[in-house]
ZAMARGU-4260 file (C-alpha; in steps of 0.2 Angstrom, whole numbers, plus 5000, padded with zeros to 4 digits):
<rodrens>
0) 5468/5203/5039 | 5487/5207/5037 | 5501/5198/5047 | 5519/5197/5049 | 5529/5184/5040
5) 5533/5176/5057 | 5550/5168/5057 | 5553/5166/5076 | 5566/5176/5085 | 5582/5180/5074
10) 5596/5169/5080 | 5608/5184/5078 | 5600/5194/5091 | 5601/5179/5103 | 5620/5177/5099
15) 5623/5196/5101 | 5615/5196/5119 | 5626/5181/5123 | 5641/5189/5115 | 5639/5204/5127
20) 5633/5196/5143 | 5632/5178/5143 | 5614/5178/5140 | 5607/5160/5136 | 5591/5159/5127
25) 5583/5144/5117 | 5568/5145/5106 | 5560/5131/5095 | 5562/5141/5079 | 5581/5145/5082
30) 5588/5130/5074 | 5577/5131/5059 | 5583/5149/5054 | 5601/5147/5059 | 5606/5143/5041
35) 5592/5152/5032 | 5596/5165/5019 | 5586/5180/5013 | 5585/5185/4995 | 5588/5204/4992
40) 5597/5215/4980 | 5599/5202/4967 | 5607/5188/4978 | 5605/5177/4993 | 5612/5183/5009
45) 5614/5174/5026 | 5603/5179/5040 | 5616/5176/5053 | 5635/5177/5055 | 5647/5191/5052
50) 5641/5205/5040 | 5654/5206/5026 | 5657/5221/5015 | 5647/5215/5000 | 5632/5211/5011
55) 5634/5228/5021 | 5633/5237/5004 | 5617/5227/4999 | 5609/5231/5016 | 5613/5250/5013
60) 5605/5249/4996 | 5590/5240/5002 | 5587/5253/5016 | 5588/5267/5003 | 5576/5258/4992
65) 5564/5255/5007 | 5564/5274/5010 | 5562/5277/4992 | 5547/5265/4991 | 5538/5273/5006
70) 5542/5291/5000 | 5536/5288/4982 | 5520/5279/4988 | 5516/5294/5000 | 5518/5306/4985
75) 5507/5295/4974 | 5493/5291/4987 | 5493/5304/5001 | 5502/5320/4997 | 5499/5334/5001
80) 5490/5326/5016 | 5500/5323/5032 | 5501/5304/5033 | 5500/5289/5022 | 5489/5274/5025
85) 5500/5260/5017 | 5487/5246/5017 | 5472/5256/5010 | 5483/5267/4999 | 5475/5283/5005
90) 5481/5298/5015 | 5474/5308/5030 | 5478/5324/5040 | 5485/5323/5057 | 5492/5341/5059
95) 5482/5352/5048 | 5486/5345/5031 | 5503/5354/5028 | 5511/5340/5019 | 5519/5334/5036
100) 5527/5318/5029 | 5536/5328/5015 | 5543/5341/5027 | 5548/5328/5039 | 5557/5317/5026
105) 5567/5332/5018 | 5584/5329/5026 | 5582/5310/5023 | 5582/5315/5004 | 5599/5324/5008
110) 5606/5309/5018 | 5601/5296/5005 | 5608/5306/4990 | 5592/5309/4981 | 5595/5326/4973
115) 5581/5326/4960 | 5568/5322/4973 | 5575/5335/4985 | 5574/5349/4972 | 5556/5345/4968
120) 5551/5344/4986 | 5560/5361/4990 | 5552/5369/4975 | 5534/5364/4980 | 5537/5369/4998
125) 5544/5386/4994 | 5530/5389/4981 | 5514/5381/4989 | 5517/5377/5008 | 5507/5389/5020
130) 5504/5387/5038 | 5489/5399/5038 | 5477/5385/5040 | 5461/5382/5050 | 5468/5368/5061
135) 5472/5365/5079 | 5489/5356/5080 | 5500/5348/5093 | 5514/5360/5097 | 5527/5346/5101
140) 5523/5336/5085 | 5523/5351/5073 | 5539/5357/5081 | 5549/5341/5080 | 5543/5336/5063
145) 5539/5351/5053 | 5550/5365/5061 | 5565/5353/5063 | 5563/5346/5045 | 5563/5364/5038
150) 5578/5370/5049 | 5589/5354/5046 | 5587/5355/5027 | 5589/5374/5026 | 5606/5372/5035
155) 5612/5359/5024 | 5606/5368/5008 | 5615/5384/5014 | 5631/5375/5016 | 5629/5365/5000
160) 5621/5376/4987 | 5624/5364/4973 | 5611/5352/4981 | 5597/5364/4976 | 5603/5377/4964
165) 5595/5394/4967 | 5589/5390/4984 | 5585/5407/4992 | 5582/5403/5011 | 5563/5400/5009
170) 5563/5385/5021 | 5570/5396/5035 | 5556/5409/5031 | 5543/5395/5032 | 5551/5390/5049
175) 5549/5407/5056 | 5531/5408/5050 | 5527/5392/5059 | 5537/5396/5075 | 5528/5413/5076
180) 5511/5404/5075 | 5517/5392/5089 | 5523/5406/5101 | 5506/5410/5109 | 5507/5392/5117
185) 5520/5399/5128 | 5509/5413/5135 | 5505/5404/5151 | 5507/5409/5169 | 5523/5399/5170
190) 5530/5401/5153 | 5528/5382/5150 | 5519/5380/5133 | 5502/5372/5130 | 5501/5356/5121
195) 5489/5363/5108 | 5488/5378/5097 | 5477/5384/5082 | 5487/5389/5068 | 5476/5404/5064
200) 5467/5408/5080 | 5481/5405/5093 | 5476/5398/5109 | 5457/5392/5109 | 5445/5396/5123
205) 5445/5382/5136 | 5461/5374/5129 | 5468/5361/5140 | 5481/5367/5152 | 5490/5351/5155
210) 5505/5345/5145 | 5517/5331/5146 | 5535/5334/5152 | 5543/5330/5135 | 5530/5340/5126
215) 5534/5355/5137 | 5553/5355/5134 | 5556/5346/5117 | 5556/5363/5108 | 5574/5368/5114
220) 5584/5362/5099 | 5572/5368/5086 | 5568/5385/5094 | 5587/5387/5099 | 5593/5383/5081
225) 5580/5395/5074 | 5587/5409/5086 | 5605/5405/5080 | 5600/5406/5062 | 5589/5422/5063
230) 5598/5431/5077 | 5581/5433/5086 | 5584/5426/5103 | 5566/5426/5108 | 5563/5409/5102
235) 5577/5401/5112 | 5573/5411/5127 | 5556/5405/5128 | 5561/5387/5125 | 5575/5388/5138
240) 5564/5396/5151 | 5551/5381/5149 | 5565/5369/5151 | 5572/5377/5166 | 5555/5378/5174
245) 5552/5359/5172 | 5570/5356/5178 | 5565/5366/5193 | 5550/5355/5196 | 5560/5339/5200
250) 5557/5330/5216 | 5569/5337/5230 | 5570/5319/5236 | 5574/5309/5220 | 5579/5322/5207
255) 5566/5314/5196 | 5552/5323/5186 | 5534/5317/5183 | 5525/5314/5168 | 5511/5327/5166
260) 5510/5344/5173 | 5499/5360/5174 | 5506/5374/5163 | 5499/5388/5175 | 5502/5382/5193
265) 5516/5370/5189 | 5508/5356/5199 | 5511/5338/5194 | 5495/5329/5187 | 5505/5312/5186
270) 5520/5309/5197 | 5525/5293/5188 | 5543/5296/5182 | 5553/5286/5169 | 5562/5288/5152
275) 5548/5282/5141 | 5532/5290/5135 | 5529/5308/5141 | 5546/5311/5148 | 5559/5303/5136
280) 5566/5318/5127 | 5567/5329/5143 | 5584/5320/5146 | 5588/5319/5127 | 5587/5338/5124
285) 5597/5343/5139 | 5612/5333/5133 | 5609/5338/5115 | 5607/5356/5119 | 5624/5356/5126
290) 5631/5347/5111 | 5623/5359/5099 | 5624/5376/5108 | 5639/5373/5119 | 5632/5380/5135
295) 5638/5371/5150 | 5622/5375/5159 | 5614/5362/5149 | 5627/5349/5152 | 5626/5352/5171
300) 5607/5350/5171 | 5609/5334/5160 | 5622/5327/5172 | 5610/5329/5187 | 5595/5322/5179
305) 5605/5307/5171 | 5612/5303/5188 | 5595/5304/5196 | 5588/5292/5182 | 5602/5280/5183
310) 5601/5278/5202 | 5582/5280/5204 | 5575/5271/5189 | 5587/5256/5187 | 5581/5240/5195
315) 5590/5233/5210 | 5588/5218/5222 | 5579/5222/5238 | 5589/5219/5254 | 5576/5205/5258
320) 5580/5196/5242 | 5587/5178/5245 | 5606/5178/5244 | 5605/5167/5228 | 5594/5179/5218
325) 5600/5183/5201 | 5604/5201/5197 | 5590/5211/5189 | 5590/5216/5170 | 5596/5233/5166
330) 5579/5241/5163 | 5575/5258/5169 | 5558/5256/5176 | 5544/5269/5180 | 5544/5275/5198
335) 5535/5287/5208 | 5545/5304/5207 | 5544/5307/5226 | 5546/5290/5234 | 5556/5280/5221
340) 5543/5266/5222 | 5539/5256/5207 | 5525/5264/5197 | 5521/5251/5185 | 5528/5234/5180
345) 5529/5238/5161 | 5544/5244/5150 | 5540/5257/5137 | 5547/5254/5120 | 5550/5273/5118
350) 5564/5271/5131 | 5574/5261/5119 | 5583/5277/5114 | 5592/5277/5130 | 5607/5267/5125
355) 5610/5279/5110 | 5609/5294/5122 | 5622/5285/5133 | 5633/5282/5118 | 5633/5300/5115
360) 5638/5304/5133 | 5652/5291/5132 | 5643/5279/5144 | 5647/5265/5132 | 5648/5250/5144
365) 5631/5255/5151 | 5624/5257/5134 | 5630/5240/5128 | 5622/5232/5143 | 5605/5240/5140
370) 5605/5237/5122 | 5608/5219/5124 | 5592/5219/5135 | 5582/5228/5121 | 5590/5215/5108
375) 5583/5201/5119 | 5566/5209/5120 | 5566/5210/5101 | 5569/5191/5100 | 5555/5188/5112
380) 5542/5198/5102 | 5549/5199/5085 | 5547/5218/5087 | 5544/5230/5101 | 5527/5232/5108
385) 5523/5248/5116 | 5523/5241/5133 | 5530/5224/5139 | 5534/5216/5156 | 5551/5217/5164
390) 5555/5199/5159 | 5551/5203/5141 | 5539/5188/5141 | 5522/5197/5140 | 5516/5211/5130
395) 5503/5224/5137 | 5485/5218/5134 | 5481/5235/5126 | 5497/5244/5121 | 5503/5229/5111
400) 5508/5236/5094 | 5524/5241/5086 | 5521/5257/5076 | 5538/5256/5066 | 5547/5266/5080
405) 5565/5270/5077 | 5572/5270/5094 | 5581/5253/5094 | 5588/5257/5076 | 5594/5274/5083
410) 5603/5266/5098 | 5610/5253/5087 | 5617/5265/5075 | 5624/5278/5089 | 5632/5264/5098
415) 5640/5257/5082 | 5646/5275/5079 | 5654/5275/5096 | 5662/5257/5096 | 5663/5251/5078
420) 5658/5235/5084 | 5653/5224/5069 | 5641/5214/5079 | 5629/5228/5079 | 5629/5227/5060
425) 5621/5210/5063 | 5608/5218/5074 | 5604/5230/5061 | 5603/5217/5047 | 5589/5207/5057
430) 5579/5223/5061 | 5579/5228/5043 | 5574/5210/5037 | 5559/5211/5049 | 5553/5227/5041
435) 5557/5222/5024 | 5548/5205/5025 | 5535/5208/5037 | 5529/5226/5036 | 5530/5230/5017
440) 5513/5232/5010 | 5506/5238/4993 | 5508/5256/4997 | 5522/5258/5010 | 5527/5250/5027
445) 5513/5246/5039 | 5514/5247/5058 | 5510/5232/5069 | 5494/5232/5078 | 5498/5217/5089
450) 5515/5209/5090 | 5508/5192/5097 | 5497/5189/5081 | 5506/5199/5068 | 5491/5209/5063
455) 5496/5225/5054 | 5489/5243/5056 | 5485/5255/5042 | 5498/5268/5047 | 5516/5273/5043
460) 5524/5285/5056 | 5542/5291/5057 | 5547/5278/5045 | 5554/5290/5032 | 5562/5303/5044
465) 5570/5291/5056 | 5568/5272/5055 | 5574/5270/5037 | 5587/5284/5040 | 5596/5275/5054
470) 5596/5259/5046 | 5604/5267/5030 | 5617/5276/5041 | 5621/5260/5050 | 5624/5250/5034
475) 5632/5264/5025 | 5646/5264/5038 | 5642/5283/5042 | 5649/5281/5059 | 5658/5298/5059
480) 5642/5308/5056 | 5638/5311/5075 | 5655/5321/5074 | 5647/5333/5062 | 5628/5333/5067
485) 5617/5330/5081 | 5601/5321/5078 | 5585/5329/5085 | 5572/5318/5093 | 5564/5316/5076
490) 5580/5311/5068 | 5584/5328/5060 | 5602/5334/5058 | 5607/5349/5067 | 5624/5357/5067
495) 5634/5363/5082 | 5635/5382/5085 | 5649/5392/5092 | 5645/5399/5109 | 5641/5417/5110
500) 5658/5422/5115 | 5667/5410/5104 | 5675/5401/5118 | 5673/5382/5122 | 5676/5373/5138
505) 5693/5364/5137 | 5693/5345/5138 | 5708/5333/5142 | 5712/5325/5125 | 5728/5316/5131
510) 5720/5300/5138 | 5729/5284/5132 | 5717/5270/5135 | 5699/5266/5137 | 5692/5256/5151
515) 5681/5241/5149 | 5669/5234/5162 | 5661/5217/5162 | 5643/5216/5168 | 5635/5199/5170
520) 5616/5198/5165 | 5604/5183/5167 | 5586/5181/5164 | 5580/5185/5181 | 5567/5182/5194
525) 5558/5198/5195 | 5549/5196/5211 | 5563/5204/5221 | 5566/5220/5211 | 5562/5238/5214
530) 5569/5254/5208 | 5579/5263/5221 | 5580/5281/5225 | 5594/5291/5217 | 5607/5302/5226
535) 5598/5318/5229 | 5611/5329/5221 | 5600/5344/5220 | 5589/5342/5236 | 5578/5357/5238
540) 5581/5362/5220 | 5597/5370/5225 | 5609/5369/5210 | 5625/5365/5220 | 5639/5360/5209
545) 5644/5341/5210 | 5660/5340/5220 | 5671/5328/5209 | 5685/5319/5218 | 5702/5316/5211
550) 5698/5297/5210 | 5682/5300/5201 | 5691/5312/5188 | 5704/5298/5185 | 5691/5285/5183
555) 5682/5296/5170 | 5698/5299/5161 | 5700/5281/5158 | 5682/5278/5153 | 5683/5293/5141
560) 5700/5289/5134 | 5693/5283/5117 | 5681/5298/5115 | 5694/5310/5120 | 5709/5304/5111
565) 5718/5316/5099 | 5713/5315/5081 | 5727/5320/5070 | 5724/5332/5055 | 5728/5318/5043
570) 5716/5305/5052 | 5702/5318/5052 | 5704/5322/5034 | 5704/5304/5029 | 5688/5301/5040
575) 5679/5316/5033 | 5683/5310/5015 | 5677/5293/5018 | 5661/5300/5026 | 5658/5311/5011
580) 5660/5297/4999 | 5644/5288/5007 | 5635/5305/5010 | 5639/5315/4995 | 5625/5328/4998
585) 5628/5331/5017 | 5640/5346/5020 | 5654/5341/5032 | 5663/5356/5038 | 5679/5351/5047
590) 5677/5364/5061 | 5660/5356/5066 | 5669/5339/5069 | 5682/5347/5080 | 5669/5356/5090
595) 5657/5341/5093 | 5672/5329/5097 | 5677/5342/5110 | 5660/5344/5117 | 5657/5325/5118
600) 5673/5322/5127 | 5668/5336/5140 | 5651/5328/5142 | 5659/5310/5144 | 5671/5317/5157
605) 5658/5326/5167 | 5645/5313/5167 | 5657/5298/5170 | 5666/5307/5185 | 5649/5312/5192
610) 5643/5294/5191 | 5658/5287/5199 | 5656/5301/5213 | 5638/5297/5215 | 5642/5279/5218
615) 5655/5282/5231 | 5646/5297/5240 | 5635/5285/5251 | 5628/5287/5268 | 5632/5272/5278
620) 5619/5258/5277 | 5615/5254/5295 | 5613/5264/5311 | 5624/5280/5310 | 5631/5284/5327
625) 5625/5302/5326 | 5611/5308/5337 | 5617/5297/5351 | 5633/5307/5351 | 5649/5301/5345
630) 5663/5298/5357 | 5674/5309/5347 | 5662/5323/5347 | 5656/5328/5364 | 5644/5341/5357
635) 5633/5328/5350 | 5635/5330/5332 | 5644/5317/5321 | 5653/5325/5306 | 5655/5314/5290
640) 5673/5309/5294 | 5669/5301/5311 | 5653/5292/5306 | 5652/5274/5310 | 5641/5260/5303
645) 5634/5248/5316 | 5623/5233/5316 | 5605/5236/5310 | 5598/5244/5295 | 5592/5262/5293
650) 5573/5261/5290 | 5568/5279/5287 | 5578/5294/5281 | 5574/5312/5280 | 5582/5328/5273
655) 5579/5345/5280 | 5586/5360/5271 | 5591/5372/5285 | 5586/5391/5286 | 5584/5404/5299
660) 5566/5411/5299 | 5557/5421/5313 | 5572/5419/5324 | 5572/5400/5323 | 5583/5387/5315
665) 5570/5377/5304 | 5568/5367/5289 | 5563/5376/5272 | 5560/5359/5265 | 5558/5343/5274
670) 5554/5326/5265 | 5557/5308/5267 | 5568/5298/5255 | 5561/5281/5252 | 5572/5265/5249
675) 5588/5276/5249 | 5605/5272/5254 | 5614/5285/5244 | 5615/5303/5242 | 5627/5314/5233
680) 5631/5332/5232 | 5619/5338/5245 | 5616/5356/5246 | 5627/5365/5259 | 5613/5367/5271
685) 5606/5349/5271 | 5603/5340/5288 | 5600/5321/5287 | 5590/5312/5300 | 5589/5293/5300
690) 5579/5281/5310 | 5579/5263/5314 | 5568/5252/5325 | 5575/5251/5342 | 5582/5233/5345
695) 5571/5224/5357 | 5587/5218/5367 | 5592/5236/5369 | 5575/5243/5373 | 5569/5247/5390
700) 5550/5249/5392 | 5541/5256/5407 | 5523/5255/5412 | 5517/5271/5421 | 5502/5271/5432
705) 5495/5283/5445 | 5493/5275/5462 | 5476/5268/5464 | 5472/5268/5446 | 5471/5253/5434
710) 5476/5263/5418 | 5493/5259/5412 | 5504/5269/5400 | 5520/5264/5391 | 5536/5274/5391
715) 5552/5271/5382 | 5568/5272/5392 | 5582/5283/5387 | 5599/5276/5382 | 5607/5287/5395
720) 5605/5289/5414 | 5601/5277/5428 | 5592/5261/5425 | 5576/5257/5436 | 5587/5244/5445
725) 5598/5258/5451 | 5585/5272/5454 | 5570/5262/5461 | 5566/5247/5472 | 5571/5230/5466
730) 5566/5213/5473 | 5550/5203/5474 | 5537/5210/5462 | 5529/5226/5469 | 5515/5228/5456
735) 5509/5216/5443 | 5523/5206/5435 | 5537/5219/5436 | 5553/5216/5447 | 5557/5234/5450
740) 5548/5250/5453 | 5549/5268/5457 | 5536/5278/5466 | 5536/5297/5466 | 5526/5313/5466
745) 5523/5319/5448 | 5527/5337/5445 | 5526/5348/5430 | 5542/5357/5426 | 5544/5376/5427
750) 5549/5381/5414 | 5539/5367/5405 | 5554/5362/5393 | 5567/5362/5407 | 5579/5370/5396
755) 5585/5382/5410 | 5586/5382/5429 | 5570/5375/5437 | 5560/5389/5446 | 5550/5376/5456
760) 5565/5366/5462 | 5560/5367/5480 | 5546/5354/5477 | 5556/5343/5466 | 5566/5332/5478
765) 5562/5314/5475 | 5549/5319/5462 | 5545/5313/5444 | 5546/5328/5433 | 5535/5330/5417
770) 5545/5339/5404 | 5540/5346/5386 | 5551/5341/5371 | 5559/5355/5362 | 5571/5370/5364
775) 5586/5361/5370 | 5594/5344/5370 | 5587/5329/5380 | 5604/5328/5389 | 5602/5347/5394
780) 5584/5343/5401 | 5589/5328/5411 | 5604/5337/5419 | 5593/5352/5424 | 5581/5340/5432
785) 5594/5330/5441 | 5602/5346/5448 | 5584/5351/5455 | 5584/5335/5465 | 5571/5325/5455
790) 5573/5306/5453 | 5566/5304/5436 | 5561/5314/5420 | 5548/5310/5408 | 5549/5319/5391
795) 5533/5322/5382 | 5534/5320/5363 | 5527/5335/5354 | 5521/5326/5338 | 5503/5321/5336
800) 5505/5305/5328 | 5522/5300/5333 | 5527/5286/5345 | 5540/5289/5359 | 5558/5283/5355
805) 5574/5280/5364 | 5582/5296/5368 | 5600/5297/5363 | 5615/5293/5375 | 5630/5303/5381
810) 5646/5293/5381 | 5655/5307/5391 | 5662/5300/5408 | 5650/5312/5418 | 5633/5308/5412
815) 5616/5309/5419 | 5612/5299/5435 | 5593/5299/5435 | 5580/5289/5426 | 5575/5296/5410
820) 5561/5291/5397 | 5549/5297/5384 | 5530/5296/5381 | 5520/5300/5366 | 5510/5316/5365
825) 5493/5308/5369 | 5500/5299/5384 | 5508/5315/5390 | 5492/5324/5389 | 5484/5310/5400
830) 5498/5312/5413 | 5495/5330/5413 | 5477/5328/5415 | 5479/5317/5430 | 5491/5328/5438
835) 5480/5344/5435 | 5465/5335/5443 | 5475/5332/5459 | 5479/5350/5462 | 5471/5357/5477
840) 5471/5340/5486 | 5481/5337/5502 | 5490/5322/5495 | 5503/5323/5481 | 5498/5313/5465
845) 5510/5298/5465 | 5516/5290/5449 | 5522/5272/5449 | 5535/5267/5436 | 5537/5248/5433
850) 5550/5239/5422 | 5541/5229/5408 | 5547/5212/5405 | 5551/5212/5386 | 5548/5194/5385
855) 5530/5197/5388 | 5522/5191/5372 | 5506/5202/5375 | 5516/5217/5370 | 5515/5211/5352
860) 5520/5224/5339 | 5522/5238/5352 | 5540/5234/5354 | 5544/5238/5336 | 5535/5254/5336
865) 5549/5264/5344 | 5562/5271/5334 | 5580/5277/5337 | 5585/5293/5329 | 5602/5299/5322
870) 5607/5315/5314 | 5620/5317/5301 | 5628/5334/5298 | 5638/5334/5282 | 5654/5344/5282
875) 5647/5357/5270 | 5633/5359/5282 | 5644/5362/5297 | 5653/5375/5287 | 5637/5383/5283
880) 5631/5383/5301 | 5648/5390/5307 | 5648/5404/5295 | 5630/5409/5295 | 5628/5425/5305
885) 5610/5422/5309 | 5614/5405/5316 | 5628/5413/5327 | 5616/5426/5333 | 5603/5413/5338
890) 5615/5403/5347 | 5622/5418/5357 | 5605/5424/5362 | 5605/5410/5375 | 5621/5406/5384
895) 5616/5388/5385 | 5616/5387/5366 | 5633/5395/5363 | 5636/5385/5348 | 5626/5379/5333
900) 5626/5361/5339 | 5612/5364/5352 | 5601/5372/5339 | 5603/5357/5327 | 5600/5345/5341
905) 5584/5354/5346 | 5578/5355/5328 | 5582/5337/5325 | 5572/5332/5340 | 5557/5343/5335
910) 5556/5336/5317 | 5558/5317/5320 | 5546/5309/5308 | 5531/5298/5313 | 5533/5279/5312
915) 5530/5269/5296
</rodrens>
């Protein structure tokens, strides 16, 4: 049995977390290691405190030697097999026996200045490597490890011929051969690639048709780079098509994607969303595709999904949490892609890449906050288990190992590159010490099977291509390398390419100062946290541009000041010279640095402004005075500029995308948004309906009974019209415990919806009229009934499983003067049945209406079952309605609907959602 050299949580990481966010943590072993030293590179070095230049150089050399040890042991014990087993000193194949570890580590040889090893490796690959093997391989793994390694090294060798004299482009030819063997995976009904392919036979019969989101889209950088190098656009077109297909499968409610999908019918098999396993590089490759290829379409897509993730997956306090509840940690948790509800209470260690992605996009303050959380998690486990709970106190009972993953090292390096914060060197020192002391075995560096026991596992994944590389770059002070290359998800260096037309989007490079924000973070009580739903910036998958305000743009300019600042030619030359001195084999064209700095500035400005905009583009939390008709808007619709927030919380919210079909205004998509209080950049045809429980003190309930019958039905009084005290007889109780009642003959309206003059008006004097919901507003129905001489109107809901609700009020001075109420559909059917059964008799069928005492405890939960409904029409939607010819034509077909407002009110009434 093999174990860690367990030393307890590194004190430096505790100090870093405290340094950033005031995090306080104690551990019994802390004091014991505070002054401890570690012997490496011929001398003793402190485990804590500032990393001085001499120690930084020693850490750099140690990282290089760690790589060299693992690489040499692989060649000695495993090559040409794919993987090394560092404990048993053997090799095994994972992807067909193509020397995968060697291909994967090629550009690490360039980075770590190992020219002799690089030449031998390239020579063997060019002479002996063949992908014509009888093996079923994973498309994603082979692409990011083999194709990426070949392309990255080819680019650098083409740019720096002296690294491998006589190099003839063989790595690119191998890359083309491999990519051609992977292409049949794209031959699906959707163009989304399969997960598996046979290198000789293509797609095997009965091959699985399911794939993970990341597996489907994380081919874009490699296939796009191959197209740019060969001129064959087919590779990039296929990968781009797959990315756009998956992007189009986002939830129209949250903007999130699921985890696993069917490649043919594009249905989600798993709808849990997150930024960890199965989804991670979906986000990563959209941003990096923009940085590498310069196509703004990729940046726009990234901006949308980044905002969705940051709003929809970050934990927040529930409204019901106690006032003194501590704020949640900055984790992005897994949530249901449609509802935004928490999907699982575990954090995936694969999502530790996120702070690095944020650093690339200029979201430095968010990256600092989140990295501190990851630092804290490392102190708790002395490593990062695959899954752990949100308090970073328990590892998952099954997924409890640490397979030498590089994500935390990657984020530490990229954040250091963005900030030059020396504290991050202390983080890197501790991470490296853990691996050097606890994971080194006879033949390499072993993964951890269980972080709680220190038991090791006989595998060494990604250590040579990523983990050791990022540690080396951090301690080599290669902070300017991200200005020259973008790292693929496997850590391969890819250069930026000019856009097809040679033009680049302009960026403001005149900012003077960067902003800094302070975010408190405490070890929290997790009982009151849930992810909340993000702004649905792309509801209905309509790619509406994000409308950025001047205020948001100004805030973004401040936030991106450092990233967008002007770099003089002299400074650029100096920085390039220093970088070249620590990475002598890595070619560093000056024009690449200009290109990438400009693109990163543009990305920072757009993402930052969009984040600010999404935080301010909020629907009011509370009852929106909309469907009940605003005093400033007599037509019954509240535009955004006159919306008011009143007491009470919106309980449910729905989005309807308007369209005209079959001569009706209807919803092309209609879906509830869970836990949402904010939406930004709605499409210009979006209608928003909000509901809240009717306040008991404001609710009027009526009991309905036919004279001589014991059956009672409940109805909900409207907020307009007369009260029963005004319309009926009041005084001593007439029936039961009521104090007022109204008795009238029940008549069915003709037409049934009462949306026009009533043709049976001669029999309506003093009657109670049954009216169908729909076709016109409640107010219009009530006014037509009143004009016909009836004393009350009962509107029958038309939704099978929906309760009645309080119909909206009219604040105009000349309102309805009769009693109005609503009943559910099944109650309406009962009333109709009783009415129909009386036809042919000599006496009219009389209905008794009583006022119900709301203090009556026997009503129980029935009171809370009724919902007030409010409709919100954004300004863009108003413009769409006013300028849509089909809407105008529909409104003009009926003189009573001369404008679009009546159409919208009728539609809103017809689609009110059923109760929770």
